[in-house]
TORKE-88970 format. One line per field, with one value per residue (C-alpha): residue number from 1; residue in three letters; x, y, z. Coordinates in steps of 0.02 Angstrom, whole numbers. Each point is the difference from the previous one (the first is absolute). Layout:
BEGIN
k	(NUM / ...);
r	(Ala / ...);
X	(X / ...);
Y	(Y / ...);
Z	(Z / ...);
END
This chain:
BEGIN
k	(1 / 2 / 3 / 4 / 5 / 6 / 7 / 8 / 9 / 10 / 11 / 12 / 13 / 14 / 15 / 16 / 17 / 18 / 19 / 20 / 21 / 22 / 23 / 24 / 25 / 26 / 27 / 28 / 29 / 30 / 31 / 32 / 33 / 34 / 35 / 36 / 37 / 38 / 39 / 40 / 41 / 42 / 43 / 44 / 45 / 46 / 47 / 48 / 49 / 50 / 51 / 52 / 53 / 54 / 55 / 56 / 57 / 58 / 59 / 60 / 61 / 62 / 63 / 64 / 65 / 66 / 67 / 68 / 69 / 70 / 71 / 72 / 73 / 74 / 75 / 76 / 77 / 78 / 79 / 80 / 81 / 82 / 83 / 84 / 85 / 86 / 87 / 88 / 89 / 90 / 91 / 92 / 93 / 94 / 95 / 96 / 97 / 98 / 99 / 100 / 101 / 102 / 103 / 104 / 105 / 106);
r	(Met / Lys / Arg / Val / Tyr / Asn / Lys / Leu / Val / Arg / Asp / Asn / Ile / Pro / Glu / Ile / Ile / Arg / Asn / Asn / Asn / Glu / Thr / Pro / Ile / Thr / Lys / Thr / Leu / Asn / Asn / Glu / Glu / Tyr / Leu / Arg / Ala / Leu / Lys / Ala / Lys / Leu / Gln / Glu / Glu / Val / Asp / Glu / Phe / Leu / Glu / Ser / Asn / Asp / Ile / Ala / Glu / Leu / Ala / Asp / Ile / Leu / Glu / Val / Val / Asp / Ala / Leu / Ser / Thr / Ala / Asn / Asn / Ser / Ser / Leu / Asn / Glu / Val / Met / Asp / Ile / Lys / Ile / Arg / Lys / Ala / Glu / Lys / Asn / Gly / Lys / Phe / Glu / Asn / Lys / Ile / Phe / Leu / Ile / Glu / Val / Gln / Glu / Asn / Lys);
X	(-8 / -122 / 40 / -110 / -32 / -160 / -16 / -102 / 58 / -46 / -143 / 116 / 108 / -94 / -7 / 180 / 28 / -106 / 96 / 153 / -78 / -35 / -156 / -53 / -108 / -89 / -150 / -109 / 7 / -157 / 21 / 61 / 145 / 32 / 30 / 112 / 91 / 20 / 74 / 126 / 27 / 38 / 135 / 83 / 5 / 74 / 127 / 46 / 23 / 104 / 114 / 23 / -40 / -77 / -125 / -97 / -35 / -83 / -112 / -41 / -42 / -115 / -93 / -34 / -55 / -126 / -60 / -18 / -82 / -132 / -28 / -40 / -119 / 106 / 121 / 180 / -60 / -85 / 157 / 101 / -116 / 40 / 183 / -3 / -119 / 113 / 159 / -84 / -32 / 156 / 122 / 86 / 176 / 101 / 97 / 70 / -39 / 30 / -77 / 104 / -108 / -117 / 42 / -132 / 9 / -9);
Y	(-335 / -79 / -63 / -121 / -1 / -98 / 69 / 101 / 180 / 160 / 93 / 153 / -102 / 4 / 182 / 15 / -113 / 112 / 149 / -86 / 3 / -186 / -93 / -123 / -156 / -35 / -106 / 6 / -159 / -90 / -36 / -172 / 71 / 139 / -111 / -99 / 153 / 78 / -164 / 4 / 178 / -37 / -133 / 111 / 149 / -140 / -50 / 176 / 38 / -166 / 35 / 201 / 15 / 182 / 55 / 72 / -188 / -14 / 148 / -91 / -161 / 102 / 78 / -171 / -68 / 152 / -49 / -186 / 49 / 100 / -129 / -125 / 111 / 76 / 144 / 27 / 58 / -159 / -89 / 114 / -33 / -191 / 27 / 97 / -133 / -137 / 94 / 17 / -189 / -66 / 144 / 89 / -44 / 136 / -123 / -108 / -168 / -133 / -157 / -146 / -155 / -45 / -158 / -101 / 4 / -171);
Z	(-1852 / 126 / 172 / 69 / 178 / 43 / 189 / 116 / -5 / 115 / -62 / -74 / -95 / -169 / 24 / 12 / -132 / -110 / 66 / -74 / -173 / 14 / -14 / 143 / -42 / 149 / 72 / 149 / 91 / 86 / 185 / -18 / -119 / 101 / 178 / -113 / -75 / 182 / 69 / -142 / 35 / 173 / -41 / -126 / 133 / 138 / -126 / -40 / 179 / 31 / -139 / 41 / 183 / -47 / 122 / -154 / -48 / 179 / -51 / -161 / 105 / 116 / -149 / -70 / 172 / 11 / -160 / 45 / 167 / -99 / -128 / 139 / 80 / 140 / 20 / 34 / 173 / 39 / -56 / 122 / 136 / -20 / -7 / 167 / 80 / -69 / 72 / 171 / 0 / -80 / 6 / -144 / -82 / 111 / 89 / -161 / 70 / -117 / 49 / -40 / 68 / 132 / 113 / 89 / 179 / 83);
END
């Protein structure tokens, strides 16, 4: 019986499959395919977190963000630095503020 996945997987998954006495069929993506697959993986992981609220899914999201950073010639550290700068300028989400609308003052 075969199971079709057609998705990006972590590097050790083929070996784990082989250790289960199964044969993984894989290919190496080119850069364009890899970026598309990473974006799809990010959506998959976000959807899984939204459904489960499991903190382990947040770790998976971070792993994909790290890979996306590297694929875009950056690093997770650089992303974190930008996050810190944006938090300093615009704040965080600690106060649970929900903006309903903005009215013009006349």
